[in-house]
C-alpha positions as CSV (number, residue, x, y, z in Angstrom):
1,M,-45.3,-10.7,7.2
2,K,-42.0,-9.1,7.9
3,S,-42.5,-6.4,5.2
4,N,-46.0,-5.5,6.7
5,S,-44.4,-5.2,10.1
6,S,-41.8,-2.9,8.7
7,I,-44.4,-0.7,7.0
8,L,-46.4,-0.4,10.2
9,K,-43.2,0.6,12.1
10,A,-42.5,3.2,9.4
11,C,-46.1,4.6,9.7
12,F,-45.8,4.8,13.4
13,F,-42.6,6.8,13.2
14,L,-44.2,9.0,10.6
15,W,-47.2,9.7,12.8
16,A,-44.9,10.2,15.8
17,T,-42.8,12.8,13.9
18,F,-45.8,14.9,13.0
19,F,-47.4,14.5,16.4
20,V,-44.3,15.8,18.2
21,S,-43.9,18.5,15.6
22,S,-47.4,19.8,16.1
23,I,-47.2,20.0,19.9
24,A,-43.6,21.2,20.1
25,A,-43.3,24.0,17.6
26,Q,-41.2,25.9,20.1
27,E,-38.5,23.2,19.8
28,A,-37.6,24.0,16.2
29,C,-33.8,23.6,17.0
30,N,-34.2,20.2,18.6
31,C,-35.9,17.3,16.9
32,E,-37.1,15.0,19.7
33,V,-38.1,12.1,17.5
34,A,-34.7,12.0,15.9
35,S,-32.7,12.5,19.1
36,K,-34.4,9.5,20.7
37,A,-35.2,7.1,17.9
38,I,-32.1,7.6,15.9
39,K,-29.7,7.1,18.7
40,E,-31.4,4.1,20.1
41,N,-32.7,2.1,17.1
42,W,-32.2,3.6,13.6
43,V,-28.4,3.6,13.4
44,D,-28.4,-0.2,13.6
45,E,-31.3,-0.8,11.3
46,K,-30.4,-3.2,8.4
47,D,-33.7,-3.2,6.5
48,S,-33.1,-0.5,3.8
49,T,-36.8,-0.2,3.1
50,L,-37.5,0.6,6.7
51,V,-34.5,2.9,7.0
52,F,-35.6,5.0,4.1
53,A,-39.2,5.1,5.3
54,K,-37.9,6.6,8.6
55,I,-35.7,9.0,6.8
56,Q,-38.6,10.2,4.7
57,S,-40.7,10.7,7.8
58,L,-38.1,13.1,9.1
59,K,-37.5,14.9,5.8
60,N,-41.3,15.6,5.5
61,S,-41.2,17.5,8.8
62,K,-41.8,21.2,8.9
63,F,-38.9,21.6,11.3
64,K,-35.5,22.0,9.6
65,S,-33.8,20.3,12.6
66,C,-35.8,17.0,11.8
67,V,-35.0,17.3,8.1
68,F,-31.3,17.7,9.0
69,E,-31.4,14.6,11.2
70,G,-33.1,12.7,8.3
71,L,-30.3,13.7,6.0
72,Q,-27.8,12.6,8.8
73,I,-29.2,9.1,8.8
74,Q,-29.1,9.0,5.0
75,F,-25.5,10.1,5.0
76,N,-24.5,7.5,7.6
77,Y,-26.3,4.8,5.5
78,Y,-24.5,5.7,2.3
79,I,-21.1,6.2,3.9
80,S,-21.3,2.8,5.7
81,N,-21.9,1.1,2.4
82,R,-19.0,3.0,0.7
83,E,-21.4,4.9,-1.7
84,S,-19.3,8.0,-1.5
85,K,-20.9,9.9,-4.3
86,K,-24.4,9.6,-2.9
87,A,-23.0,10.5,0.6
88,Y,-21.4,13.6,-0.8
89,A,-24.7,14.7,-2.4
90,I,-26.4,14.4,1.0
91,L,-23.6,16.3,2.6
92,Q,-24.2,19.2,0.2
93,K,-27.9,19.2,1.0
94,Q,-27.1,19.3,4.8
95,Q,-24.8,22.3,4.2
96,D,-27.4,24.1,2.2
97,L,-30.0,23.5,4.8
98,L,-27.7,24.6,7.6
99,S,-27.2,28.0,5.9
100,K,-31.0,28.6,6.3
101,M,-31.3,27.5,9.9
102,K,-31.3,30.1,12.7
103,C,-29.8,27.7,15.3
104,K,-27.1,26.3,13.0
105,G,-24.4,26.5,15.7
106,Q,-25.4,23.2,17.3
107,Y,-25.2,21.3,13.9
108,D,-21.7,22.7,12.9
109,F,-20.1,19.7,14.5
110,A,-22.2,17.2,12.5
111,V,-21.4,18.8,9.2
112,N,-17.6,19.1,9.9
113,S,-17.6,15.5,11.2
114,N,-19.4,14.2,8.1
115,K,-16.9,16.1,5.9
116,A,-14.0,14.6,7.8
117,F,-15.4,11.1,7.5
118,Y,-16.2,11.5,3.8
119,Y,-12.7,12.8,3.0
120,K,-11.2,9.9,5.0
121,V,-13.2,7.4,2.9
122,I,-12.0,8.9,-0.4
123,N,-8.5,9.2,0.9
124,D,-8.1,13.0,0.6
125,L,-5.7,13.6,3.5
126,E,-5.4,17.4,2.8
127,K,-9.2,18.0,3.2
128,L,-9.4,15.5,6.1
129,S,-6.8,17.5,8.0
130,I,-9.0,20.6,7.7
131,Y,-12.2,19.1,8.8
132,A,-10.9,16.6,11.4
133,F,-9.5,19.5,13.5
134,K,-12.6,21.7,12.8
135,S,-14.9,18.9,14.1
136,L,-12.7,18.5,17.2
137,K,-12.9,22.2,17.9
138,E,-16.7,22.1,17.7
139,A,-16.9,19.0,19.9
140,E,-14.8,20.7,22.5
141,K,-17.2,23.6,22.6
142,S,-20.1,21.3,23.4
143,K,-18.0,19.1,25.8
144,G,-19.9,16.0,24.7
145,A,-17.8,12.8,25.2
146,N,-19.2,11.0,22.2
147,D,-18.5,13.9,19.8
148,Q,-15.0,14.4,21.1
149,I,-14.1,10.7,20.7
150,A,-15.5,10.7,17.2
151,A,-13.4,13.7,16.2
152,I,-10.3,12.4,17.9
153,K,-10.6,9.2,16.0
154,E,-10.4,11.1,12.7
155,V,-7.4,13.1,14.0
156,V,-5.6,9.9,15.0
157,F,-6.3,8.3,11.6
158,L,-4.8,11.4,9.9
159,L,-1.7,11.4,12.1
160,T,-1.2,7.7,11.5
161,R,-1.3,8.2,7.7
162,M,1.2,11.0,8.2
163,N,3.5,8.8,10.3
164,E,3.2,11.2,13.2
165,H,2.9,8.3,15.7
166,Q,4.3,10.1,18.7
167,K,2.0,13.1,18.3
168,K,-1.1,10.9,17.7
169,W,-0.5,9.0,21.0
170,T,-1.4,12.1,23.0
171,Y,-4.8,12.0,21.3
172,V,-5.2,8.3,21.9
173,L,-4.7,8.7,25.6
174,R,-7.1,11.6,25.6
175,A,-9.7,9.5,23.9
176,Q,-9.1,6.7,26.4
177,K,-10.2,8.8,29.3
178,L,-13.3,9.9,27.5
179,I,-14.2,6.3,26.6
180,E,-14.0,5.2,30.2
181,S,-16.6,7.9,31.0
182,Q,-19.2,6.7,28.4
183,D,-22.5,5.3,29.4
184,N,-23.7,3.9,26.1
185,S,-22.5,0.2,26.1
186,K,-22.7,-0.3,22.4
187,Q,-20.6,2.8,21.6
188,K,-18.3,1.9,24.4
189,T,-17.8,-1.5,22.9
190,I,-16.8,0.0,19.5
191,N,-14.4,2.4,21.2
192,Y,-12.8,-0.2,23.4
193,L,-11.9,-2.3,20.3
194,W,-10.6,0.9,18.5
195,L,-8.4,1.4,21.6
196,A,-7.1,-2.2,21.4
197,M,-6.1,-1.7,17.8
198,E,-4.3,1.5,18.6
199,Y,-2.3,-0.3,21.3
200,D,-1.6,-3.0,18.7
201,T,-0.1,-0.3,16.4
202,K,1.9,1.1,19.3
203,Y,3.3,-2.4,20.0
204,T,4.4,-2.7,16.3
205,L,6.4,0.5,16.6
206,S,7.9,0.0,20.1
207,N,7.8,-3.8,20.7
208,R,6.9,-3.2,24.4
209,K,5.4,-6.4,25.8
210,T,3.2,-4.5,28.3
211,L,1.2,-3.0,25.4
212,L,0.0,-6.5,24.5
213,D,-1.6,-6.8,28.0
214,S,-3.4,-3.4,27.5
215,M,-4.5,-4.5,24.0
216,A,-6.0,-7.8,25.4
217,L,-7.6,-5.9,28.3
218,F,-9.6,-3.5,26.1
219,A,-10.6,-6.3,23.7
220,N,-11.9,-8.5,26.6
221,K,-13.9,-5.5,28.0
222,A,-15.7,-5.2,24.7
223,K,-16.3,-9.0,24.1
224,E,-19.5,-9.5,26.1
225,S,-21.5,-6.6,24.8
226,A,-20.2,-7.2,21.2
227,F,-21.8,-10.7,21.2
228,K,-24.8,-9.6,23.2
229,Y,-25.8,-6.9,20.7
230,K,-24.6,-9.0,17.6
231,L,-22.2,-6.3,16.6
232,Y,-20.5,-8.5,14.1
233,T,-18.0,-5.8,12.9
234,E,-16.8,-5.5,16.5
235,V,-16.8,-9.3,17.0
236,T,-14.6,-9.6,13.9
237,N,-12.3,-6.9,15.3
238,Y,-12.2,-8.8,18.7
239,Y,-10.9,-11.9,17.0
240,R,-8.5,-9.9,14.9
241,I,-7.0,-8.5,18.0
242,K,-6.8,-12.0,19.6
243,E,-5.1,-13.2,16.4
244,S,-2.5,-10.4,16.7
245,C,-1.8,-11.2,20.4
246,S,-1.3,-14.9,19.7
247,Y,0.9,-14.2,16.7
248,R,3.1,-11.8,18.5
249,K,3.5,-14.3,21.4
250,G,4.7,-17.0,18.8
251,D,1.5,-19.0,19.1
252,V,0.8,-19.3,15.3
253,K,-1.7,-22.2,15.6
254,N,-3.9,-20.2,17.9
255,A,-3.5,-17.1,15.7
256,L,-4.9,-19.2,12.8
257,K,-7.9,-20.3,14.9
258,N,-8.7,-16.7,15.8
259,M,-8.3,-15.5,12.2
260,D,-10.8,-18.2,11.1
261,S,-13.2,-16.9,13.7
262,A,-12.7,-13.4,12.5
263,I,-13.5,-14.4,8.9
264,F,-16.6,-16.4,10.1
265,Y,-18.1,-13.4,11.8
266,A,-17.0,-10.9,9.1
267,K,-19.2,-12.8,6.6
268,K,-22.2,-12.1,8.8
269,I,-21.7,-8.3,8.5
270,E,-24.5,-6.8,6.3
271,G,-23.8,-4.3,3.7
272,Y,-20.3,-3.5,2.5
273,K,-17.5,-5.7,3.9
274,N,-13.9,-6.1,3.1
275,L,-12.6,-9.6,3.7
276,C,-9.3,-9.1,1.9
277,P,-7.1,-8.0,4.9
278,L,-8.4,-11.0,6.9
279,Y,-7.4,-13.5,4.2
280,S,-4.1,-11.7,3.7
281,A,-3.3,-12.0,7.4
282,K,-4.4,-15.6,7.4
283,A,-2.0,-16.2,4.5
284,W,0.9,-14.9,6.5
285,D,-0.1,-17.0,9.5
286,H,0.0,-20.1,7.3
287,L,3.4,-19.1,5.9
288,D,4.9,-18.7,9.3
289,N,3.4,-22.0,10.3
290,G,5.2,-23.6,7.4
291,Q,2.0,-24.3,5.4
292,I,3.1,-23.1,2.0
293,A,0.1,-24.4,0.0
294,E,-2.4,-22.9,2.4
295,A,-0.6,-19.6,2.4
296,N,-0.8,-19.4,-1.4
297,K,-4.4,-20.4,-1.3
298,S,-5.4,-17.8,1.3
299,M,-3.6,-15.0,-0.6
300,D,-5.2,-16.1,-3.9
301,T,-8.6,-15.7,-2.1
302,A,-7.7,-12.3,-0.9
303,L,-6.8,-11.2,-4.5
304,V,-10.1,-12.6,-5.8
305,L,-12.0,-10.6,-3.2
306,A,-10.0,-7.5,-4.1
307,K,-12.2,-7.0,-7.1
308,D,-14.9,-5.7,-4.8
309,V,-12.6,-3.4,-2.9
310,K,-13.6,0.2,-3.6
311,D,-10.5,1.9,-2.0
312,S,-7.9,1.9,-4.8
313,S,-5.0,2.6,-2.4
314,A,-5.9,-0.3,-0.1
315,K,-6.2,-2.6,-3.2
316,M,-2.8,-1.4,-4.4
317,M,-1.1,-2.1,-1.0
318,L,-2.8,-5.6,-0.9
319,Y,-1.0,-6.5,-4.2
320,Y,2.3,-5.2,-2.7
321,D,1.8,-7.4,0.4
322,A,0.9,-10.4,-1.9
323,S,4.1,-10.0,-3.8
324,D,6.1,-10.3,-0.6
325,L,4.1,-13.3,0.6
326,Y,4.5,-15.2,-2.8
327,S,8.3,-14.5,-2.7
328,G,8.4,-15.9,0.9
329,A,6.4,-18.9,-0.3
330,K,9.0,-19.5,-3.1
331,N,6.4,-18.7,-5.8
332,V,8.7,-16.4,-7.8
333,A,6.6,-16.4,-10.9
334,K,3.4,-15.3,-9.0
335,A,5.5,-12.8,-7.1
336,F,6.6,-11.2,-10.4
337,E,3.1,-11.2,-11.8
338,V,1.5,-9.6,-8.7
339,Y,4.3,-7.0,-8.4
340,K,3.7,-5.9,-12.0
341,V,0.0,-5.4,-11.2
342,Y,1.0,-3.3,-8.1
343,S,3.3,-1.2,-10.2
344,K,0.6,-0.4,-12.7
345,M,-1.9,0.3,-10.0
346,K,0.5,2.7,-8.3
347,D,0.7,4.8,-11.5
348,S,-3.1,4.4,-12.0
349,V,-4.0,5.6,-8.5
350,W,-1.8,8.7,-9.0
351,N,-3.5,9.5,-12.3
352,I,-7.0,9.0,-10.9
353,K,-6.3,11.4,-8.1
354,K,-5.1,14.0,-10.6
355,V,-8.2,13.5,-12.8
356,E,-10.5,13.9,-9.7
357,K,-8.7,17.1,-8.7
358,V,-9.1,18.5,-12.2
359,N,-12.8,17.5,-12.2
360,E,-13.3,19.2,-8.8
361,L,-11.7,22.4,-10.1
362,E,-13.8,22.3,-13.3
363,Q,-17.0,22.0,-11.3
364,K,-16.1,25.0,-9.1
365,Y,-15.3,27.0,-12.2
366,N,-18.6,26.1,-13.9
367,K,-20.6,27.0,-10.7
368,V,-19.0,30.5,-10.7
369,K,-19.6,30.8,-14.4
370,N,-23.3,30.0,-14.0
371,E,-23.8,32.4,-11.2
372,K,-22.2,35.3,-13.1
373,M,-23.5,35.2,-16.6
374,I,-23.2,38.9,-17.5
375,F,-19.8,40.7,-17.6
376,E,-18.9,44.1,-18.9
377,L,-17.3,44.1,-22.3
378,E,-14.1,45.9,-21.2
379,K,-13.5,43.4,-18.4
380,T,-14.0,40.6,-20.9
381,K,-11.4,42.0,-23.2
382,Q,-9.0,42.5,-20.3
383,W,-9.6,38.9,-19.2
384,Y,-8.9,37.5,-22.7
385,T,-5.8,39.7,-23.0
386,F,-4.6,38.4,-19.7
387,L,-5.2,34.8,-20.7
388,I,-3.3,35.3,-24.0
389,I,-0.3,36.9,-22.3
390,G,-0.5,34.3,-19.5
391,G,-0.8,31.5,-22.0
392,L,2.2,32.7,-24.0
393,L,4.3,33.0,-20.8
394,T,3.2,29.5,-19.7
395,I,4.2,28.0,-23.1
396,L,7.6,29.7,-23.0
397,T,8.1,28.5,-19.5
398,L,7.1,24.9,-20.4
399,V,9.4,25.0,-23.5
400,F,12.3,26.2,-21.4
401,F,11.6,23.6,-18.6
402,F,11.3,20.6,-20.9
403,R,14.4,21.7,-22.9
404,Q,16.4,21.9,-19.7
405,R,15.0,18.6,-18.5
406,S,15.9,17.0,-21.9
407,L,19.5,18.3,-21.7
408,Q,19.8,17.0,-18.1
409,N,18.6,13.6,-19.1
410,K,21.0,13.5,-22.0
411,Q,23.8,14.5,-19.8
412,K,22.8,11.8,-17.2
413,I,22.7,9.1,-20.0
414,I,26.2,10.2,-21.3
415,E,27.6,10.1,-17.7
416,T,26.0,6.7,-17.1
417,E,27.4,5.3,-20.4
418,Q,30.9,6.6,-19.5
419,R,30.7,5.2,-16.0
420,L,29.5,1.8,-17.4
421,N,32.3,1.7,-20.0
422,R,34.8,2.2,-17.2
423,A,33.2,-0.4,-15.0
424,R,32.2,-3.3,-17.2
425,I,34.1,-5.7,-14.9
426,N,35.7,-5.0,-11.6
427,P,39.4,-4.1,-12.0
428,H,40.2,-5.9,-8.8
429,F,39.3,-9.2,-10.6
430,F,42.1,-8.6,-13.2
431,F,44.6,-7.8,-10.5
432,N,43.7,-10.9,-8.5
433,A,43.7,-13.1,-11.6
434,M,47.1,-11.9,-12.6
435,A,48.5,-12.5,-9.1
436,S,47.0,-16.1,-9.2
437,L,48.5,-16.5,-12.7
438,Q,52.0,-15.7,-11.4
439,N,51.6,-18.2,-8.5
440,V,50.4,-21.0,-10.8
441,S,53.3,-20.3,-13.2
442,L,55.9,-20.5,-10.5
443,E,54.5,-23.5,-8.7
444,E,53.2,-25.8,-11.3
445,K,54.6,-25.1,-14.7
446,S,51.9,-27.3,-16.2
447,S,48.9,-27.4,-18.5
448,K,46.9,-25.7,-15.8
449,T,48.7,-22.5,-16.5
450,T,47.8,-22.7,-20.2
451,L,44.2,-23.3,-19.3
452,F,44.1,-20.4,-16.9
453,I,45.7,-18.0,-19.4
454,S,43.3,-19.1,-22.2
455,R,40.2,-18.6,-20.1
456,F,41.4,-15.3,-18.7
457,A,42.2,-14.0,-22.2
458,K,38.8,-15.1,-23.5
459,I,37.0,-13.3,-20.6
460,M,39.0,-10.2,-21.1
461,R,38.1,-10.2,-24.8
462,Q,34.4,-10.7,-24.1
463,S,34.5,-7.9,-21.5
464,L,36.0,-5.5,-24.0
465,E,33.7,-6.5,-26.8
466,S,30.6,-5.9,-24.6
467,T,31.6,-2.3,-24.4
468,Y,30.5,-2.0,-28.0
469,E,27.6,-4.5,-27.9
470,E,25.0,-3.6,-25.3
471,L,22.9,-6.7,-25.8
472,V,24.0,-10.3,-26.2
473,T,22.1,-13.6,-26.6
474,I,21.4,-15.6,-23.5
475,E,23.5,-18.4,-25.0
476,S,26.5,-16.0,-25.2
477,E,25.9,-14.8,-21.7
478,L,25.8,-18.4,-20.4
479,E,29.1,-19.1,-22.2
480,F,30.7,-16.0,-20.7
481,M,29.5,-16.8,-17.1
482,T,30.7,-20.4,-17.5
483,D,34.2,-19.2,-18.5
484,Y,34.2,-16.7,-15.7
485,L,33.1,-19.2,-13.0
486,E,35.6,-21.8,-14.2
487,L,38.3,-19.3,-14.0
488,Q,37.2,-18.3,-10.5
489,K,37.3,-22.0,-9.5
490,L,40.9,-22.2,-10.6
491,R,41.6,-19.3,-8.2
492,F,39.6,-20.9,-5.4
493,P,39.9,-24.7,-5.8
494,D,37.1,-26.7,-4.0
495,K,35.7,-23.4,-2.6
496,F,32.3,-23.5,-4.4
497,E,30.2,-25.1,-7.1
498,Y,27.7,-23.6,-9.5
499,Q,24.8,-24.7,-11.7
500,F,22.6,-23.2,-14.4
501,D,18.8,-24.0,-14.8
502,V,17.5,-22.7,-18.1
503,D,13.8,-23.0,-19.1
504,D,13.5,-25.2,-22.2
505,S,10.9,-22.8,-23.7
506,L,13.5,-20.0,-23.9
507,E,15.1,-19.4,-27.3
508,I,18.5,-18.8,-25.8
509,N,20.2,-18.4,-29.2
510,E,17.8,-15.6,-30.2
511,L,16.7,-13.8,-27.0
512,K,18.9,-11.0,-25.9
513,I,19.8,-9.4,-22.6
514,P,22.3,-6.8,-21.4
515,G,25.7,-8.4,-21.3
516,M,27.5,-9.0,-18.0
517,L,24.4,-7.9,-16.0
518,L,24.7,-10.7,-13.5
519,Q,28.5,-10.8,-13.2
520,P,28.7,-8.2,-10.4
521,F,26.4,-10.2,-8.1
522,I,28.3,-13.4,-8.9
523,E,31.6,-11.8,-8.1
524,N,30.3,-10.4,-4.8
525,A,29.2,-13.9,-3.8
526,I,32.6,-15.5,-4.6
527,E,34.8,-12.7,-3.3
528,H,32.9,-11.8,-0.2
529,G,30.0,-14.2,0.4
530,F,32.2,-17.3,0.4
531,K,35.1,-15.6,2.2
532,D,36.1,-17.4,5.4
533,I,33.2,-19.9,5.3
534,N,33.8,-23.4,6.6
535,Y,31.5,-25.1,4.1
536,K,31.3,-25.4,0.3
537,G,29.7,-22.5,-1.5
538,N,27.0,-22.9,-4.1
539,I,25.7,-20.5,-6.8
540,V,22.5,-21.3,-8.7
541,I,21.5,-19.2,-11.8
542,V,18.0,-19.8,-13.1
543,F,16.5,-18.4,-16.4
544,E,12.7,-18.7,-16.6
545,D,10.0,-17.8,-19.2
546,V,7.4,-15.6,-17.5
547,E,4.8,-14.3,-20.1
548,N,6.5,-11.5,-22.0
549,H,9.5,-11.3,-19.6
550,V,12.6,-13.3,-18.8
551,A,12.9,-14.0,-15.1
552,I,16.4,-14.5,-13.8
553,T,17.3,-15.6,-10.3
554,V,20.8,-15.7,-8.8
555,K,21.1,-17.4,-5.4
556,D,24.1,-18.2,-3.2
557,N,24.6,-19.8,0.2
558,G,27.3,-17.4,1.4
559,K,27.6,-15.4,4.6
560,G,24.8,-13.1,3.4
561,Q,26.3,-9.7,4.4
562,T,24.3,-6.8,3.2
563,Q,25.1,-4.9,0.0
564,D,25.8,-1.8,2.0
565,H,28.4,-3.7,4.0
566,V,30.0,-5.0,0.8
567,V,30.1,-1.5,-0.7
568,K,31.5,0.1,2.5
569,D,34.2,-2.5,3.3
570,H,35.2,-3.8,-0.1
571,K,34.5,-0.8,-2.4
572,S,32.4,-3.1,-4.7
573,R,30.4,-1.3,-7.3
574,A,28.0,-4.2,-8.0
575,M,24.8,-2.4,-7.0
576,Q,25.8,0.9,-8.7
577,I,26.6,-1.0,-11.9
578,V,23.3,-2.8,-12.0
579,K,21.3,0.3,-11.2
580,D,23.1,2.3,-13.9
581,R,22.6,-0.5,-16.5
582,I,18.9,-1.0,-15.7
583,Y,18.3,2.7,-15.8
584,L,20.0,3.1,-19.1
585,F,18.4,-0.1,-20.5
586,N,14.9,1.2,-19.6
587,K,15.6,4.6,-21.1
588,Q,16.8,3.1,-24.4
589,H,14.1,0.4,-24.7
590,H,11.1,2.1,-22.9
591,S,10.8,-1.0,-20.7
592,D,10.0,-1.7,-17.1
593,A,12.9,-4.0,-16.2
594,F,13.7,-4.2,-12.5
595,Y,15.5,-6.3,-9.9
596,Q,14.9,-7.2,-6.2
597,V,17.1,-8.5,-3.4
598,L,15.0,-11.0,-1.5
599,H,15.8,-12.5,2.0
600,T,14.3,-15.8,2.9
601,K,13.9,-16.7,6.6
602,G,16.2,-19.5,7.8
603,E,18.5,-19.3,4.8
604,S,21.9,-17.7,4.3
605,G,23.2,-15.8,1.3
606,F,21.5,-13.5,-1.2
607,K,18.7,-14.1,-3.6
608,I,18.5,-11.6,-6.5
609,V,15.6,-11.8,-8.9
610,M,15.4,-9.8,-12.1
611,S,12.7,-9.2,-14.7
612,L,13.8,-8.3,-18.3
613,P,11.6,-7.8,-21.4
614,K,11.9,-10.3,-24.2
615,I,14.1,-8.7,-26.9
616,Y,15.1,-10.6,-30.1
């Protein structure tokens, strides 16, 4: 019954199109059927069969203006469903049609606006910058509020991505004045919620409480009509804004309720929908509310839904956000796993963009080639001669460039090796140890002196031997760190405790890691983190088996001053040593080893996590 009704509607609009066309031939530049029906009904139509029937009725018109409007509806349909390739094909047809129209001036805005929207969807900021300002210029000519607002939105998006927040706010305020003057309640609703989100972004940057009031004001203005017209995208955005307001005011429980409402209405949206950001935001709400299991579950859901996300950049940033959340939820293994996916996607996105650029250039070249099939023989010879000479020059340039780069890399490696050999262990430790040795000798004259000397000599020997052996077994490293920590305990009696947690599945007598890689962090914790504290320090060193990697965590409960502070005030080379060693290690073993310094809310001290490949 519903399908018959849809067909009847389509037939009616088809008849109306030809009727208006036959009696209004003089209005070739203004398609009356499209201007009325599209603006009032067709944009919101969800029945694809009916949509395409209406589109075809316009495209069959003898008036180019009606054909153009039919293509416009088709473009909007494809772009809203993230079918970017089909949308681009329609955009090309619009542009070809526009070149044949006598009154093309009034449609310049539509083409430039469509191009801006298309390049925003495919994340081409360079092209977006061209057509966003072109469409704004065309909109200013016509002085239409709706067109100017649409163009300003693209400019604001562009400036946001370029981190030009101060410059973009001028355009936001300009759009605000235009939005207040709009008559169309549906469009006004959409724009009010856009304004609310921009005020939310402004609050994030400035932390001004008054901005929260403006954000809530515009959201509430849009609420009634959003529900009235069942604009579920806008209803979802309304609850997202309410969630943000509650969260920023410290009401996490209410923030969770609003986020659940946002997810509920988002599922009602027809066509393409992206639920990932909603579940990701919900995960952070759970985490801040102390609900660790629920936080992990919501982020797991976001990652599962990410499979349907078509924007590779957005998907990449979701994995980066997930890595932070899992770290905060003390799910270190999952944090490592997700961070590795993010790293691979980052490289992949870059390569995809390069391939797309090459394909675009190739298509342009083939088009020119097909249009000019016949060339004069002499010109062809000159062209090939130019290519050969240019190719030879390019090859020579590349050979010179890569040779210079290779020499620079070798020099950097040599310099790094020399620096590491000079900085295997902090010289201050030896000076401090010798001073303590003298004091013990003078005061005690006991077996403690013998033990101190023995351990000190053993550590010194291991330190010097590691200069020649880059890799040592985990078992040897554990033995070295035990001797080192026990010696430090002699220097600082009752100052701290330590413990090792080693995964039973690790073959510690066979697996190898860079020697003394953790020592700089441990020394910073003892020398600076535990200095002047009025409680007992504690160092926990964990070795875990994570797929093809060894995950190492070093955690202390010291004062927690930043590494920059340590470097500045104590001239510690801990961070530089670790960076140099990981750089050199990755160069030599073609690996992806890395480390992170994590900060957990409500806890003191540092938490350093490392990922090293399994080497036997």
